[in-house]
N, C-alpha and C positions, 0 to 999 in steps of 0.2 A: 770349059771355061774360058772361052774364047769370047765370051761376052765380058767376061771381067777386066781382059789385057785390049778392049778395042779403044783406039784411038790417044796407046800412050809413047812417051818419048822412049829413046833406049834406055835412058836413065832407068825410069819406073817400069819401065816393061821390066829390066834386070831388078828392079827390088820386091815386084811382085812375085818373079818366080821363084827367087830366093824365100820367101816367106811364104808361099805355095808347099816349098817342098819342104821346109820344115814342118810346117802344118801337117804335112800327112805322114811324115817319119816320126814326129816327137807326141802330136796330139791324138790326130785319129785312128791311130790304133788303141787308144788309150780311153778314150771320153767315154765309155759305156762305163767302163770298170769303175773311172773317176766319180762319176754319179752317181754309182751307185755304193760306193765307198763313203762318199764325202771327201774326198782325200783332194787336199788344195798342192798341186804340185810346184811347191817350190823350185825345187832341182832345174826342172824342165824352164820354169819362169826363167833362171837362171842362163840356162842356155838360150835362150830367147836373147836374153840380154848382150849375150855372147855375138849376136847380129846388129847390135844398136839399138833394139828396140824397147828398151828401158829408158831411154831417152828421147825418144822419136822426135821432140821439136826442141829439145833440150842445145844451145848453143853447145858446137862442139871444143870452145875453148874450158870447158868442165867436163869434159865427157859425153854429150849427148852428138846427137847424128845430125841437128840441126835440119831435118827436112821441116816441107811446107804442110800445112792442113791436106793438101791436094795428094801430096804423095801419103800423108797420115791415114786416109780412108781409103788406100788401095791396100795399106800395109793391114789395117785391121778387116778389111775383107778378106783378105786373104786366110789370115789365123783362125778367124771363124769358119771356114769351110771343114777348120779339123775339131774345134770345140768352140762354140761362142758362150761358153761359161770362163775359159779360159782367155778369151779373148777380150772378154767384158774386162775382166778384172785388170788387162792388161791396158787398156784404156782407159779407166781412172786412175791407174795407177800414173799412167801419163800425161792425163789432166793435173794430178797434182805435183807431178816434176816442172810439168810446164810453167804453174804458177807462183811456185818456187822460183823459176829462172827470171818469169817475166817480172815480179812483185816483191823478189827479194833482193836485201842488201848485197852487197859484195861477200862481206861475211857468212850471211845464208847461204848463199849461191856454192860458198868452197868448203862450208860445212858440209850439207846433206847434198847437193848434187852428184859429186861423183858416185856414192855408195847406192843413190838411187838409178844412176843409168847402169851399175852393172848388177842393178837388184839385190847387191847384199844386202840392203834397205828396201822394204816395200813401204809404200805408200796409201793410206787413207783418206777419204774426203769427208767431212763429218759437218753436215748442213741439216739435213733432216731431224726432227725432235717429234718425241709423239705425238706431240700437240700442234706439230707446225712441220708440214709438209710442203704441198703446193702453195701454203701462202708462207712462204720462206722469210719475210720479213718480220715476222709474228715471232721468230723464237723467244725463246724465254731463258738460253744458256745463258749465265752472268760474268764478267769480268770485272772485277774490283779493284784498282791501281793500290799498292802496299807498297810503297816507297819504291824500290828499284824491281818490282813484281808486279805480276798480275795476279789475282786468283780466281780461278773459273769454276763454277760450280753451274752441275745441269746434267741434264742424258741428250745422247745423240740416238736416235734409232734406224735401223738397216744400213748400218755402215759395212760395205763389202771389205772382207781383210781383217775386218776390227780382228784383235787378239793377236792374229799373226804377223801383222805388219808393225812395222817401226814408227814411221812418224806420219801424224794424224794432222792435217791442216782443218782447226775447229773454228766455226766462227760463232760468238757469241757477243753477248750487247756489252756494251760499255757506255750507252749515252738512252738516250730516251727513245719514245718508241718508233717503229716504221724503220726503214732503212738504212737511213741518215746515223743512226745509232751504233751500227754493227761492225766490228772487226775482225779480223784475222788472225789464229794462232798457230804458231809451229810448237805441237805438243810431242813430248817423244814418249814411247810406251815404256821408259823405268820412268817415267815421272812420279814422284809421289801422287796418290789420291786418284789415279787415273785405274781404273778397272773395268771388266765389259760381262757381259749377258752370257748366257749359253747359245751358243750354234745355231741360229733359228732352223726351223726344219720347213723345208721349203718345197714349193711344186717343181722348181727348178734351178740353175746354177748351182747344182751342187757342188761341183768340182772349187768353190771358192768359199769361206766362212760369211755369214752374215750375223753380227752382233749386235747388240748396246755398247756403246760407250759411254762410262758413266765417270762423272767429273765431279769428284768431291774435294772438294777446296783443294785443287791442282795449281801449285806456284807454278809459275815459270816468269823467267826474267823478262825485264822488258824489253830488250832486244828479240826477244822470238815473235815479238809483233810481227807480223808479214804485211807489209805496204805500213801506211798511217791511220791513226785511229778514225773510225768513221767508214775510211774505204771500204769492209770487208765484203757489203754487199755489191759492190762496184766489182769488185774482184773474182765472188763468188760466181756472180751471172756471167764474166766474162770467161771464166774455165767452163760453164758451163756452154758456153756456145759452142767451142770445141769437141766438150764430154759430148754434146749431143750427135754432135758428125760423129765419132767414135763407136755409141752405140748404133746411131743408124747405119753404119759400113758393116758392124755386127749384124745387124738384121740381113743386112745383104747377102755377106758370107755365109750363114746358116742357111737361109733359105736357097741360096745357089747351089749348096752341097744336096740337100733333098730335093732340090728340082734333075740332080747328076744323078743320085741314087734310083730317081724315077724311072730315068729314061733306061736305064740298066736294068730296072725290074722290069717295068713291061717288054723289052727284047728276051729275056729270057722264059717270061711266061706264056704258055699260049691254055685259049679260050676256044671251043667250038670248032678246032682244026687249025688255028691260025695263031698268028704272034700277038699279045695283046697291041702292041706298038703297031701294027699294023691296023686296029682301028679307028676311024677318020675322027669317031667323038672323044678318043681317050688325044688322039693327034691334036684336036680344039685345045682342050684341055691345057695339055702342054702349051700348045703356043701361047694360050692367054698367060699361062704361067711366065713364060722368058719375056713376054712384053711387058708385063706390069713389072718385073725383073728391070727391064731396062730401062723403062722411065721413071722407078724408084733412083737407080743408079746416076742416071745422069743428073738428076735433081739434088741430090748429095753431092757428086762431082762440081756440081755450080756451085753449091751453097759454101763449099771447104775453098773455091776462087773467091769468091767473095768475100769469105773472112780471111784469108792469104791478102786483099788487095786492100785490105779494111776499108770496104763500100758502106756506104749509110745502110745500107738495109741488110747486113748483113746477119744480125740477129735474126731476124724476121724469115730469114731463108733458111739459117740453123731450123729453124722451129718448123716450117714447113716440111725440111728433110726428112728431119727426126719422125714426125708424127705420118707423114709418107710411109718414108722406109718402114718403119716398124711395124706400121699395120699390114702391108703389102709383104711384109718379110713372113711375117706371122701366117698371112691368108697362104700366102704360096706353100707354107710348111706345113700348114693343117691339109690342102689339097693333096700333097705329097703322102702323105699317111693314109687320104681315103686311096688312092691310086696304087698303094702297096694292099690294099684291103686288108686282111685278117693278120697278115705279117707286118704293117705297120706298127700292129699297136703291142707288136711283140718289144721288149727292150732291146734284145740281141741286133734288131735289123737298125738301131737309131734313131728311127725317125722321131717316134712320138719322145726322146729326149731333145730334139730340134724343138719340134713343137714346144714340151716343156720350157724350154730355155727361152726361145723368142717371147714366150708370154710378155715374161715379167718386162721386156724394153719399152712396153707402151707405157709402163707404170714409171719407169725410175729416167734418174735426169730429167725433170717435169713430167708428169703424165700427159697424154694427148691431149686431153682436154686444155690444159695449159698451152699448149703447141697453139690451140686456136684460139686462145685469150690474146696469146702474143700477138699472132699475125691480126686477128681481128682489131684490135688496138691500132696496131699500125696502117689498115686499109681507112679504120674511121677516126682515127685522132683529128686530122685535120680539117675534118667538118662538125667539129664540135665548136 
């Protein structure tokens, strides 16, 4: 794990070591069972909140940790060494909490953030729809103004935590077509008209539920709009910049765990009278895996620093980091499975779970094809 802690300040090193200890004590021993049983470990999430991991980016005045994006990517990489699925949900919850802290009114911040930070209340982010995934500006969920309320109608798809969570940031159309007609709303689980689909049967990420969120005339007070009317798309995209870094970091943590397990496995196994770890061909594979992870880690940290400094090219760097780190993480985990031979295919070793968990990282928070679109537009926009 030395690569994870390279070039860190003393404060960052303390954060990483504490989070790694938590991941190895509370996540890693149960990760395979949670996956098989489709168990969402809310009690363990609240233990993570005791360490300040429920409000990583939230200001301290309302119970948050007030950490930077540069600190956050270290936290989520460390958590994912124990379980990428649980770490991935924590990244999404923290994106929701940051959006409330950044764009909420003082009343909204006071109402929601203390319990989001302790994870007594859990958050979900509702952007994707059955017919509007990558083309987020095409969403059809409507919010019609009726006096002092908005009435929300529509369906959200692939919502992490849905049904078990308490607060939903819902993106809905309040105006004409396109991104300028979208607003954001804070919807509570007990609001009348809110319901959920069945827990989806998924390839991975089984330690957190994924459901449709159905809004059938859900009436919310006008003061539950997050930000101003028409600002929803900008709020959603700014939230995703950080969310993409969180998922990228989770890919690094899962892949690092797979690499560490491969080293231990090859050290223990023998073939043709020698330890597998002594075979130069296998050493070269390990060297390539470590090198690729180091390169991805450097890009993720660079993007996080750019986001902290609010540099103009930060969104493009976040897209680059998300694309590169999630592709790299999945590839490294897949090679780790191969290095384990038949044992890698057995669920009890945990490698095949990491492979399944990391596969979805190339899809969520914007597919990697959309990450390429974002980067390409940045490169070619000035030439048009």
